[in-house]
N, C-alpha and C positions, 0 to 999 in steps of 0.2 A: 505493499502498499503506498501511495505515495505521501508524502506526508510537506504541509505546506505551512510559512512562516506568516501570519493574516498581521495585515497593518493600515493603517490607514492612508491612504492614496499618496503619493507625490514621499513618500516619508520611507525610508528602507536603513537596516542596520541586523548585519549579520549577530543571528543570535549568540557568539562567541562576544557582539562587543557589544551587548545588552545589558551589562549590568546598570544599576542604578533605575532600569525599566518595571514596568509591571505588570505580570501577566492574572487574569483571570480564571480560578480553574472549582475543580469540586476532589474534593481528598479523597483518598487514594487512587484516582482515576492513572494511566498512564501518562498523561504527559502533565500531572502534581508531582511523579512521582522520582519521573526525570529528571523536572526541574528542583526539584528537592536533592539530588543526588548529585545532582549539576553544582547547586550551591553547596553544598557537603562539599566537593572537590573539587572546587573554584571562590575560595571565599575572600579575593581577593576580582574574584568579576561576579557577585552575588544578583542575582532579579530579582525582585518583590515577587511573591506570593500570596494570592489575595484570595481565602478560601470564600467559596459562594455554591448556592444549591440554585441559584437562576438557569433558569433555560438559556440552550446556548445561541441564541435570538438576542436573549439581554448578555452578554459576553460580548457578542456579536459590537449590540449600537454602541457595548462600551467602550469599544476600543475607538467607533466614528465620533464618539464627543470626547474622545479622552482620558476616561476612567481609567481605563488600561488604557499598555503601550500592545502592544500582539498577542496572537495565540497560537498555538502548532497543535492545527487541525486535517485531516485527511483530504484531499483533496474533492472528494466525492461531496462530502457533507460541505464544504465549503461553499464548491459550486451550486449545488442544491438550495444550501438559507441566501447565497447574494440572487441568485435565479428569483427563490421566493416571497422574499423582504426588500432585493435592491439594495442592498446595504453597494456603499462607498468606498470598500474595500481592497486590497488588489493580495493576491497571491502570490506568492515566490514560493517556485521549491528546498524545501529545505532538501542542502546538501549531503551528501552520501553519506559522508565520514564524517559531519557533527548529526546523526541523524542514529549513523552505529555509540556514536561519542554518548550522544545522550539517552536513548530508547537502548541500550543495553538488554532488556528481557527480548523474548520469545512473544511481537503482539500479535497472536494469533487469537479468534475469531471461534469459540464454541456453542454447540445447542444442548443444550443442559437436560434430560428426561428425568422422570421421577423416579428409584429405588428399584421398580418392582418389574416383576414378566410384564404387564404391557407397553410399559415404559421402555425396556428393555426391546422387546421386540413395532415400539414402535422408532426404536433408534437404528435399531435395524434396517428397518424397509427404508428411512428417510437416507443411511447410509447408501443402501444400493443401491436405489432414486440418483444419488450426486457423482456417487462410480462412472455410474453411463451415461450421466450427462458431459459430468468431464469427458470422457475419453470419448464422445462423438462430436467435444466443443459446443455443447451449447449453452456452456459456463460462462467460455471465454468469449458468444456472443453476446449471451445477456451481460455480461459486466462492461462491457464494449459499446454497447449499445445505450441502457440506464449511467454510467460510468464514466463514459469518454475515455474509458483504457481498459488494458487487459487487469484484473483483479483476482483472476480465477486460481486456487491453490493452485502449486507444482503437483501434478501426479505423484510426486514418489512421496508426498507430506500426506497422499490418499492413502485410508487404509482400505482395505479391499476386499470388502465381505459380499459381494458378487459371485453368486454361485454358477 
């Protein structure tokens, strides 16, 4: 997933130069965890982390009005919110070396199922369908259609449970 640094228009600072700038995020999220780790490892380049449980649209509005300075989010989310709300923000791709530096953990997402026989059956059925959609190229096609790029998982990371 490509992450974007979201900033006010005509304002650009690379993440390593963002000391003293403010970012708004929720506690325990990948972004907050990454900024906390960044601050711990870079005491001379602290980024002010404002914890909030506001909706993402509010966080984007706070960048526009100057309450906060930037946000790191994935491109599909940013593109959707920008289109739906008309935010006057710019997205700059987060350089891969910086992304690896601040997002050290695996950012994969997972489906959660009840720990019951029905939950296991549903999980197996969904896994089978997802593997088939990945193999025939449908996941890639849908990702490109709805997100503008291929964000489908690498085939090697998909568990093959199809009989």
